[in-house]
Each structure stands twice: as C-alpha cells, then as structure tokens.
C-alpha positions as CSV (number, residue, x, y, z in Angstrom):
1,M,4.9,-10.4,-4.8
2,D,5.0,-7.7,-2.2
3,R,7.7,-5.1,-1.0
4,L,9.0,-4.3,2.5
5,W,11.0,-1.7,4.3
6,V,12.6,-2.0,7.8
7,F,12.7,1.4,9.5
8,Q,15.6,1.0,12.9
9,S,15.0,3.0,15.6
10,D,17.5,3.9,17.4
11,R,16.2,3.3,20.9
12,P,12.5,1.8,22.2
13,F,9.7,3.3,21.6
14,T,6.8,4.1,25.1
15,E,4.0,2.4,25.3
16,I,2.5,5.9,24.2
17,E,4.7,6.1,21.3
18,T,3.7,3.2,20.1
19,E,0.0,3.7,20.0
20,K,0.9,7.1,18.1
21,I,2.9,6.2,16.2
22,S,0.4,2.8,15.5
23,N,-2.3,5.5,14.7
24,R,-0.1,7.5,12.2
25,I,0.9,4.9,10.1
26,K,-2.9,3.3,9.8
27,Q,-3.6,7.1,9.1
28,Y,-1.1,7.4,5.9
29,L,-1.3,3.8,4.7
30,S,-5.2,4.1,4.4
31,Q,-4.3,7.2,1.8
32,W,-0.8,5.6,0.0
33,N,-1.1,5.1,-3.1
34,A,0.8,5.1,-6.9
35,H,-0.3,7.5,-9.4
36,G,-3.9,7.5,-7.9
37,I,-4.2,3.5,-7.6
38,P,-4.4,2.6,-3.8
39,L,-1.5,0.4,-2.3
40,E,-2.6,-2.0,0.0
41,G,-0.4,-2.0,2.6
42,G,-0.2,-2.9,6.4
43,F,3.3,-2.6,8.8
44,T,3.8,-4.3,12.0
45,I,6.2,-3.1,15.3
46,R,8.8,-5.2,16.5
47,Y,10.5,-4.9,19.8
48,N,9.4,-1.7,20.1
49,Q,12.0,-0.5,17.9
50,F,11.4,-1.7,14.6
51,I,8.8,0.0,12.1
52,V,8.3,-2.7,9.7
53,I,6.1,-1.5,6.3
54,N,4.9,-4.1,3.7
55,V,3.1,-3.4,0.0
56,D,1.1,-6.3,-1.5
57,E,2.5,-5.4,-5.5
58,E,-0.1,-7.2,-7.2
59,Q,-2.7,-4.8,-6.2
60,G,-0.7,-1.7,-7.3
61,Q,2.9,-1.3,-7.5
62,A,5.0,1.3,-5.2
63,S,6.4,3.9,-7.4
64,G,9.1,6.3,-6.6
65,C,6.7,9.2,-5.5
66,S,4.8,6.6,-3.8
67,I,8.4,5.2,-1.4
68,D,9.3,9.2,-1.4
69,S,5.9,9.9,0.3
70,L,6.4,7.1,2.4
71,T,10.5,8.2,3.5
72,H,8.4,11.6,4.1
73,M,6.1,10.2,6.6
74,I,8.9,8.4,8.4
75,Q,10.8,11.6,8.4
76,D,7.7,13.1,9.8
77,L,7.9,10.5,13.0
78,E,11.4,11.2,13.6
79,K,10.6,14.7,14.3
80,E,7.7,14.1,16.1
81,F,9.0,11.7,18.6
82,N,12.6,12.1,18.1
83,L,13.6,9.3,16.7
84,S,15.9,8.7,14.4
85,L,14.9,5.9,11.9
86,L,16.5,6.3,9.0
87,N,20.4,6.1,10.0
88,R,21.6,2.8,8.2
89,M,25.1,3.6,10.1
90,N,23.7,1.8,13.1
91,I,23.7,-1.6,13.9
92,A,21.1,-3.4,15.6
93,Y,21.6,-7.0,17.5
94,K,20.4,-9.1,19.9
95,E,21.7,-9.6,22.9
96,Q,20.0,-11.8,25.7
97,D,16.6,-10.9,24.0
98,R,16.8,-7.5,24.1
99,V,17.8,-5.3,21.3
100,K,21.2,-3.3,21.4
101,I,22.5,-0.1,19.1
102,L,26.1,0.1,18.0
103,S,27.6,2.6,15.5
104,L,28.9,0.6,12.6
105,K,32.5,1.6,13.5
106,E,31.6,0.4,17.4
107,F,29.6,-2.7,15.7
108,K,32.7,-3.7,13.4
109,N,35.4,-3.3,16.4
110,A,32.7,-5.6,18.9
111,V,33.0,-8.2,15.9
112,T,36.4,-8.5,15.4
113,T,37.7,-8.2,18.9
114,G,35.4,-11.1,19.5
115,D,33.0,-9.4,22.0
116,L,30.3,-10.1,19.7
117,S,29.9,-14.2,18.6
118,S,29.5,-15.5,15.5
119,E,26.3,-16.4,16.5
120,T,25.2,-13.5,18.2
121,I,22.0,-12.5,16.4
122,L,22.1,-9.7,14.2
123,F,19.0,-7.9,12.5
124,N,18.9,-7.9,8.7
125,N,16.9,-4.9,7.7
126,A,17.9,-5.1,4.2
127,V,15.4,-7.6,3.8
128,S,13.0,-6.1,0.8
129,S,10.0,-9.1,0.8
130,L,7.9,-10.6,3.8
131,E,9.2,-13.9,2.6
132,E,12.8,-12.9,3.7
133,F,11.8,-10.9,6.5
134,N,10.3,-14.2,8.1
135,T,13.4,-15.9,7.1
136,Q,16.2,-13.6,7.1
137,W,15.9,-10.8,9.3
138,E,16.7,-12.4,12.6
139,I,19.9,-14.2,11.8
140,P,23.4,-14.9,13.6
141,I,26.2,-12.9,12.0
142,K,27.9,-15.9,10.7
143,N,25.5,-15.8,7.8
144,S,25.5,-12.1,7.3
145,W,26.9,-9.4,5.7
146,A,29.2,-9.3,8.8
147,K,30.9,-12.8,8.7
148,T,34.3,-11.6,6.9
149,L,34.8,-9.7,10.7
150,V,34.8,-12.3,12.5
151,K,37.7,-14.4,13.9
C-alpha cells in the first residue's frame, strides 16, 4: 500500500527552482524515517507546479511525526522559494494545457456563472494513493466535488 500527498504551488516553478526543489526533496527523502525506520519514498514534479510525494507503506508506515516532518520540509520550501504550497483554498484547473489557479470563492463563481464548464479539468489534490493519483487526479468538474456547482 502506498500513501501520497500533492502540494500545489500558487505559481509555476522556474527551471532553476525545479532543480533546487528536486535536490532538496531527494535529500529529505534519503533521510525520511518513522520512529527510526527508513521510509521508502519517491516524488515527481508535475506541470512545474505540483510536488507529488509518495511513500511505500509496505516498507514502513508513515507516522504522525514523519508526516509532520514532511510538512516542515514543505514549509521550508515555501520560505526559501517564496511559494504557497499548503493553501488548500486555492483551486487548480487546466485551461488549454496550462494550470490556472483561483481562490475557492473565485472558482465557485466561475463554475456557477458558466465561465468554467462541467468538462473543465480540475486537479483533485485530495488523492491519497498512487492508484488514485493516476486515475483521479485530473478529472472533469462534473466528476469532482464541484459538480454541485454546475448549472
């Protein structure tokens, strides 16, 4: 069983930032552990705007302390690169293969007024496993939590 976290940036990373962020995450994951037991983790950066980190929990279970330490590492990235990676009130969707970000209020308004259609691809950052990520991360609004907003 695997466990996964998606951290969405409020803006795209530059090429240099992507390289530095990748190096920081690699370094962090090489030392990540739960109660002294090393965790086998991996990561990817998608669309230069999403950091996706996963752990193979068959090798070792992520504990509260190890998840807290992951959150602290993400907070350090926020400070170092002037990013917002933990703001769950920003909603990301795809428009012409580009990631767009709106506040929750702006997003709800755009859906209810029809500016965004039920077919608009929404990034479902609530996915929590690799299987969910591969099948349910990029979904049409009509298949998401926001479907009730569509007219």
